[in-house]
DRENZANU-564931 format. One record per residue: residue number from 1; residue in one letter; chain; y, x, z of N, C-alpha, C in turn. Coordinates in Angstrom, 1 decimal, padded with zeros to 4 digits, m for minus. Example, Ala and Ser with C-alpha at 12.3 -4.5 7.8 and 13.67 -1.06 7.14 Angstrom:
REM DRENZANU-564931
NODE:num:residu:chaine:n_py:n_px:n_pz:ca_py:ca_px:ca_pz:c_py:c_px:c_pz
NODE:1:A:A:m005.7:013.2:007.8:m004.5:012.3:007.8:m003.3:013.2:007.8
NODE:2:S:A:m002.2:012.8:007.1:m001.1:013.7:007.1:000.0:012.9:007.9
END
This chain:
REM DRENZANU-564931
NODE:num:residu:chaine:n_py:n_px:n_pz:ca_py:ca_px:ca_pz:c_py:c_px:c_pz
NODE:1:M:A:290.3:m029.4:262.3:290.1:m028.2:262.9:288.7:m028.0:263.4
NODE:2:P:A:288.2:m026.8:263.2:286.8:m026.7:263.6:286.7:m026.6:265.1
NODE:3:T:A:285.6:m027.0:265.5:285.3:m027.0:266.9:284.9:m025.6:267.4
NODE:4:R:A:284.9:m025.5:268.6:284.6:m024.1:269.1:283.1:m023.7:268.7
NODE:5:A:A:282.2:m024.6:268.7:280.9:m024.4:268.3:280.8:m023.9:266.9
NODE:6:Q:A:281.6:m024.6:266.1:281.5:m024.2:264.6:282.2:m022.9:264.4
NODE:7:A:A:283.2:m022.6:265.1:283.9:m021.3:265.0:283.0:m020.2:265.5
NODE:8:A:A:282.2:m020.4:266.5:281.3:m019.4:267.1:280.2:m019.2:266.1
NODE:9:R:A:279.7:m020.2:265.4:278.7:m020.1:264.4:279.2:m019.3:263.2
NODE:10:A:A:280.4:m019.6:262.8:281.0:m018.9:261.7:281.2:m017.4:262.1
NODE:11:A:A:281.6:m017.1:263.3:281.7:m015.8:263.7:280.4:m015.0:263.7
NODE:12:L:A:279.3:m015.7:264.1:278.0:m015.1:264.1:277.6:m014.8:262.7
NODE:13:V:A:277.9:m015.7:261.8:277.5:m015.5:260.4:278.3:m014.3:259.8
NODE:14:V:A:279.6:m014.3:260.1:280.4:m013.2:259.6:279.9:m011.9:260.2
NODE:15:A:A:279.6:m011.9:261.4:279.2:m010.6:262.2:277.7:m010.2:261.7
NODE:16:A:A:276.9:m011.2:261.3:275.5:m010.9:260.9:275.5:m010.3:259.5
NODE:17:V:A:276.4:m010.7:258.6:276.3:m010.2:257.3:276.5:m008.6:257.2
NODE:18:P:A:277.5:m008.1:257.9:277.6:m006.6:257.9:276.3:m006.0:258.5
NODE:19:A:A:275.8:m006.6:259.6:274.6:m006.0:260.2:273.5:m006.0:259.3
NODE:20:F:A:273.3:m007.1:258.6:272.2:m007.3:257.6:272.4:m006.3:256.5
NODE:21:V:A:273.6:m006.2:255.9:273.8:m005.2:254.9:273.6:m003.8:255.4
NODE:22:A:A:274.1:m003.5:256.6:274.0:m002.2:257.2:272.4:m001.9:257.4
NODE:23:G:A:271.7:m002.9:257.8:270.2:m002.7:258.0:269.5:m002.4:256.7
NODE:24:E:A:269.9:m003.1:255.6:269.3:m002.9:254.3:269.7:m001.5:253.8
NODE:25:V:A:270.9:m001.1:253.9:271.3:000.2:253.5:270.6:001.3:254.3
NODE:26:L:A:270.5:001.1:255.6:269.8:002.0:256.5:268.4:002.1:256.1
NODE:27:A:A:267.7:001.0:255.9:266.3:001.1:255.5:266.1:001.8:254.2
NODE:28:A:A:267.0:001.6:253.2:266.9:002.3:251.9:267.1:003.8:252.2
NODE:29:T:A:268.1:004.1:253.0:268.3:005.5:253.3:267.2:006.2:254.0
NODE:30:I:A:266.6:005.5:255.0:265.4:006.1:255.6:264.3:006.3:254.6
NODE:31:G:A:264.0:005.3:253.8:263.0:005.4:252.8:263.2:006.6:251.9
NODE:32:K:A:264.5:006.7:251.4:264.8:007.9:250.5:264.6:009.2:251.3
NODE:33:A:A:265.0:009.2:252.5:264.8:010.5:253.3:263.3:010.8:253.5
NODE:34:R:A:262.5:009.8:253.7:261.0:010.0:253.8:260.5:010.6:252.6
NODE:35:D:A:260.9:010.1:251.4:260.4:010.5:250.1:260.9:012.0:249.9
NODE:36:E:A:262.1:012.3:250.2:262.7:013.7:250.0:262.0:014.6:251.0
NODE:37:L:A:261.6:014.2:252.2:260.9:015.1:253.2:259.5:015.3:252.6
NODE:38:A:A:258.8:014.3:252.1:257.5:014.5:251.6:257.5:015.5:250.4
NODE:39:A:A:258.5:015.3:249.5:258.6:016.2:248.3:258.9:017.6:248.8
NODE:40:G:A:259.8:017.7:249.7:260.1:019.1:250.3:258.8:019.7:250.9
NODE:41:G:A:258.0:019.0:251.6:256.8:019.5:252.2:255.9:019.9:251.1
NODE:42:R:A:255.8:019.2:250.0:254.9:019.6:248.9:255.4:020.9:248.2
NODE:43:R:A:256.7:021.0:248.1:257.3:022.2:247.5:257.0:023.4:248.4
NODE:44:V:A:257.2:023.2:249.7:256.9:024.3:250.7:255.4:024.7:250.6
NODE:45:D:A:254.5:023.7:250.5:253.1:024.0:250.4:252.8:024.8:249.2
NODE:46:A:A:253.4:024.4:248.1:253.2:025.1:246.8:253.7:026.6:246.9
NODE:47:M:A:254.9:026.7:247.4:255.4:028.1:247.6:254.6:028.9:248.5
NODE:48:T:A:254.1:028.3:249.6:253.3:029.0:250.6:252.0:029.5:249.9
NODE:49:R:A:251.4:028.7:249.1:250.2:029.0:248.4:250.4:030.3:247.5
NODE:50:R:A:251.6:030.3:246.9:251.9:031.4:246.0:252.3:032.7:246.8
NODE:51:V:A:253.1:032.5:247.8:253.7:033.7:248.4:252.8:034.3:249.6
NODE:52:L:A:252.1:033.4:250.3:251.4:033.9:251.5:250.3:034.9:251.1
NODE:53:P:A:249.5:034.7:250.1:248.5:035.8:249.8:249.2:037.2:249.5
NODE:54:A:A:250.3:037.2:248.9:251.0:038.5:248.7:251.5:039.1:249.9
NODE:55:V:A:252.0:038.2:250.8:252.6:038.7:252.1:251.4:039.3:253.0
NODE:56:V:A:250.3:038.5:253.0:249.2:038.9:253.8:248.6:040.2:253.3
NODE:57:G:A:248.5:040.3:251.9:248.0:041.5:251.3:248.9:042.7:251.6
NODE:58:A:A:250.2:042.5:251.6:251.1:043.7:251.9:250.9:044.1:253.4
NODE:59:V:A:250.8:043.1:254.3:250.6:043.4:255.7:249.2:044.1:255.9
NODE:60:V:A:248.2:043.7:255.3:246.9:044.3:255.4:246.8:045.7:254.9
NODE:61:E:A:247.5:046.0:253.9:247.6:047.3:253.3:248.3:048.3:254.3
NODE:62:R:A:249.2:047.8:255.1:250.0:048.7:256.0:249.3:048.8:257.4
NODE:63:V:A:248.4:047.9:257.7:247.8:047.9:259.0:246.4:048.5:258.9
NODE:64:D:A:246.0:049.3:259.9:244.7:049.8:260.0:243.9:048.8:260.7
NODE:65:L:A:243.1:048.0:259.9:242.4:046.9:260.5:241.2:047.4:261.4
NODE:66:T:A:240.7:048.5:261.1:239.6:049.0:261.9:240.2:049.3:263.3
NODE:67:D:A:241.4:049.8:263.4:242.0:050.1:264.7:242.3:048.8:265.4
NODE:68:V:A:242.8:047.8:264.7:243.1:046.5:265.3:241.9:045.9:265.9
NODE:69:V:A:240.8:045.9:265.1:239.5:045.3:265.6:239.0:046.1:266.8
NODE:70:A:A:239.1:047.4:266.7:238.6:048.3:267.8:239.4:048.0:269.1
NODE:71:Q:A:240.6:047.7:269.0:241.5:047.5:270.2:241.4:046.1:270.7
NODE:72:H:A:241.2:045.1:269.8:241.3:043.7:270.2:240.0:042.8:270.1
NODE:73:V:A:238.9:043.4:269.7:237.7:042.6:269.5:236.6:043.3:270.3
NODE:74:D:A:235.9:042.5:271.0:234.7:042.9:271.8:233.5:042.8:270.9
NODE:75:L:A:233.2:044.0:270.3:232.1:044.0:269.3:230.7:043.8:270.0
NODE:76:N:A:230.6:044.2:271.2:229.3:044.0:271.9:229.1:042.5:272.1
NODE:77:R:A:230.2:041.8:272.4:230.1:040.3:272.5:229.7:039.7:271.2
NODE:78:I:A:230.2:040.2:270.1:229.8:039.6:268.8:228.4:039.9:268.5
NODE:79:V:A:228.0:041.2:268.7:226.6:041.6:268.3:225.6:040.9:269.2
NODE:80:A:A:226.0:040.6:270.4:225.0:039.9:271.3:224.7:038.5:270.8
NODE:81:T:A:225.6:037.9:269.9:225.3:036.6:269.4:224.4:036.7:268.1
NODE:82:V:A:224.1:037.9:267.6:223.4:038.0:266.4:221.9:037.8:266.6
NODE:83:D:A:221.3:037.0:265.8:219.9:036.8:265.8:219.1:037.8:265.0
NODE:84:L:A:218.7:038.9:265.7:218.0:040.0:265.0:216.7:039.6:264.4
NODE:85:D:A:216.0:038.7:265.0:214.7:038.2:264.4:215.0:037.6:263.1
NODE:86:A:A:216.0:036.8:263.0:216.3:036.2:261.7:216.7:037.2:260.6
NODE:87:I:A:217.4:038.2:261.0:217.8:039.3:260.1:216.5:040.0:259.6
NODE:88:L:A:215.6:040.4:260.6:214.4:041.1:260.2:213.5:040.2:259.4
NODE:89:A:A:213.5:038.9:259.6:212.7:038.0:258.7:213.1:038.1:257.3
NODE:90:R:A:214.4:038.4:257.0:214.9:038.4:255.7:214.7:039.8:255.0
NODE:91:V:A:214.3:040.8:255.8:214.1:042.2:255.3:212.8:042.3:254.5
NODE:92:D:A:212.8:042.8:253.4:211.6:043.1:252.7:211.0:044.4:253.2
NODE:93:L:A:210.1:044.3:254.2:209.6:045.5:254.9:208.7:046.3:254.0
NODE:94:V:A:207.9:045.6:253.1:207.0:046.3:252.2:207.9:047.1:251.2
NODE:95:G:A:208.9:046.5:250.7:209.8:047.3:249.8:210.5:048.4:250.5
NODE:96:L:A:210.9:048.2:251.7:211.6:049.3:252.5:210.6:050.4:252.7
NODE:97:A:A:209.3:050.1:253.1:208.3:051.1:253.3:208.1:051.9:252.0
NODE:98:E:A:208.0:051.2:250.9:207.8:051.9:249.6:209.0:052.8:249.3
NODE:99:H:A:210.2:052.4:249.6:211.4:053.2:249.3:211.3:054.4:250.2
NODE:100:V:A:210.9:054.3:251.5:210.8:055.4:252.4:209.8:056.4:251.9
NODE:101:V:A:208.6:055.9:251.5:207.5:056.8:251.0:208.0:057.5:249.8
NODE:102:Q:A:208.7:056.8:248.8:209.2:057.5:247.6:210.2:058.6:248.0
NODE:103:G:A:211.0:058.3:249.0:212.0:059.3:249.4:211.4:060.6:250.1
NODE:104:I:A:210.3:060.4:250.7:209.8:061.6:251.4:208.6:062.2:250.6
NODE:105:D:A:208.3:061.6:249.5:207.3:062.2:248.6:206.0:062.4:249.4
NODE:106:L:A:205.5:061.3:250.0:204.3:061.3:250.8:203.0:061.9:250.1
NODE:107:P:A:202.8:061.5:248.8:201.6:062.1:248.1:201.7:063.6:248.0
NODE:108:E:A:202.8:064.2:247.8:203.0:065.7:247.8:202.7:066.3:249.2
NODE:109:M:A:203.2:065.6:250.2:202.9:066.1:251.6:201.4:066.0:251.9
NODE:110:I:A:200.8:065.0:251.4:199.3:064.9:251.7:198.6:066.0:250.9
NODE:111:R:A:199.0:066.2:249.6:198.4:067.3:248.8:198.5:068.6:249.5
NODE:112:E:A:199.7:068.9:249.9:200.0:070.2:250.5:199.1:070.4:251.8
NODE:113:S:A:199.1:069.3:252.7:198.4:069.5:253.9:196.9:069.6:253.7
NODE:114:T:A:196.3:068.7:252.8:194.9:068.8:252.6:194.6:070.0:251.8
NODE:115:G:A:195.5:070.5:250.9:195.2:071.8:250.2:195.2:072.9:251.1
NODE:116:S:A:196.0:073.0:252.0:196.0:074.2:253.0:194.8:074.1:253.9
NODE:117:M:A:194.4:072.9:254.3:193.2:072.7:255.1:192.0:073.0:254.3
NODE:118:G:A:192.0:072.6:253.0:190.9:072.9:252.1:190.7:074.3:251.9
NODE:119:S:A:191.8:075.1:251.6:191.7:076.5:251.4:191.2:077.2:252.6
NODE:120:E:A:191.7:076.8:253.8:191.2:077.4:255.0:189.7:077.2:255.2
NODE:121:A:A:189.2:076.0:254.8:187.8:075.7:254.9:187.0:076.5:254.0
NODE:122:V:A:187.5:076.6:252.7:186.8:077.4:251.7:186.7:078.9:252.2
NODE:123:R:A:187.8:079.4:252.7:187.8:080.8:253.2:186.8:081.0:254.3
NODE:124:G:A:186.8:080.0:255.2:185.8:080.1:256.3:184.4:080.1:255.8
NODE:125:V:A:184.1:079.2:254.8:182.7:079.2:254.2:182.4:080.5:253.5
NODE:126:R:A:183.3:081.1:252.8:183.1:082.3:252.1:182.8:083.4:253.1
NODE:127:I:A:183.6:083.5:254.2:183.3:084.5:255.3:182.0:084.3:255.8
NODE:128:Q:A:181.6:083.1:256.1:180.2:082.9:256.7:179.2:083.3:255.7
NODE:129:G:A:179.4:083.0:254.4:178.4:083.4:253.4:178.3:084.9:253.4
NODE:130:I:A:179.4:085.6:253.4:179.4:087.1:253.4:178.6:087.6:254.6
NODE:131:E:A:179.0:087.1:255.8:178.4:087.5:257.0:176.8:087.2:256.9
NODE:132:A:A:176.5:086.1:256.4:175.1:085.7:256.2:174.4:086.7:255.3
NODE:133:D:A:175.1:087.1:254.2:174.5:088.1:253.3:174.3:089.4:254.0
NODE:134:Q:A:175.2:089.8:254.8:175.1:091.1:255.5:174.0:091.0:256.5
NODE:135:A:A:173.8:089.9:257.2:172.7:089.8:258.2:171.4:089.9:257.4
NODE:136:V:A:171.3:089.2:256.2:170.1:089.3:255.5:169.8:090.7:255.1
NODE:137:N:A:170.8:091.4:254.6:170.7:092.8:254.1:170.2:093.7:255.3
NODE:138:R:A:170.8:093.5:256.5:170.3:094.3:257.7:168.9:094.0:258.0
NODE:139:L:A:168.5:092.7:257.9:167.1:092.3:258.2:166.2:093.0:257.2
NODE:140:V:A:166.6:092.9:255.9:165.7:093.6:254.9:165.7:095.1:255.1
NODE:141:D:A:166.8:095.7:255.4:166.8:097.1:255.7:165.9:097.5:256.8
NODE:142:R:A:165.8:096.7:257.9:164.9:097.0:259.0:163.5:096.8:258.6
NODE:143:L:A:163.3:095.7:257.9:161.9:095.4:257.4:161.4:096.5:256.5
NODE:144:M:A:162.2:097.0:255.7:161.9:098.0:254.7:162.0:099.5:255.3
NODE:145:L:A:162.4:099.5:256.5:162.5:100.7:257.3:163.5:101.7:256.6
NODE:146:R:A:164.6:101.1:256.2:165.7:101.9:255.5:166.6:102.3:256.7
NODE:147:K:A:166.9:103.6:256.5:167.9:104.2:257.5:169.0:104.8:256.8
NODE:148:G:A:170.1:104.9:257.5:171.2:105.6:257.0:172.2:104.7:256.2
NODE:149:R:A:171.9:103.5:256.1:172.9:102.6:255.4:173.8:102.0:256.5
NODE:150:S:A:175.0:102.0:256.2:176.0:101.5:257.2:176.1:100.0:256.9
NODE:151:S:A:176.2:099.3:258.0:176.4:097.9:257.8:177.9:097.6:257.6
NODE:152:S:A:178.2:097.0:256.5:179.6:096.7:256.2:180.1:095.5:256.9
NODE:153:T:A:181.3:095.4:257.1:181.9:094.3:257.7:182.8:093.5:256.8
NODE:154:V:A:183.1:092.3:257.1:183.9:091.5:256.2:185.3:092.0:256.1
NODE:155:D:A:185.9:092.1:254.9:187.2:092.7:254.8:188.2:091.9:255.6
NODE:156:A:A:189.2:092.6:256.1:190.2:092.0:257.0:191.0:090.8:256.3
NODE:157:D:A:191.2:091.0:254.9:192.0:090.0:254.2:191.2:088.7:254.1
NODE:158:L:A:189.9:088.7:254.3:189.1:087.5:254.1:188.9:086.8:255.5
NODE:159:Q:A:189.4:087.5:256.6:189.2:086.9:257.9:190.1:085.6:258.0
NODE:160:P:A:189.6:084.6:258.6:190.4:083.4:258.7:191.6:083.7:259.6
NODE:161:T:A:192.7:083.0:259.2:194.0:083.1:260.0:194.0:082.0:261.1
NODE:162:T:A:194.5:082.4:262.2:194.6:081.4:263.3:196.0:080.8:263.2
NODE:163:G:A:196.1:079.6:263.6:197.4:079.0:263.7:197.5:077.8:263.0
END
């Protein structure tokens, strides 16, 4: 007959076998669950990559983003962080100036302004020439002792305009 110690050892062995088997089964089950969970996560990721852009696109189409930004974003705070010097450093100022000059037709403006100034100057010179001729005529008339000639004046349409 076995001793008590032997019986206790046998009982431990018999009790340990189901625990060992249960541990192996449990470990296998946990491993399989981890694998299934990872595969499920990959499937969710793939589905999200396909579906999320369409969902976001549909939401954006229905929402007035300008209104959302105006209500929820402090634009002054954002603009305060902008480096204007860096922006201006990237601007082609010469090209911009050329574009502006082409848009306002600066050469034509110069021609018009100098043309009107030139015509006023020419008119003034003509009037002075006419007045000088008349002064010479009067002087010659006096020297020749001519009487009865009326001294003519410059026509009103040749008078320079003021303004």
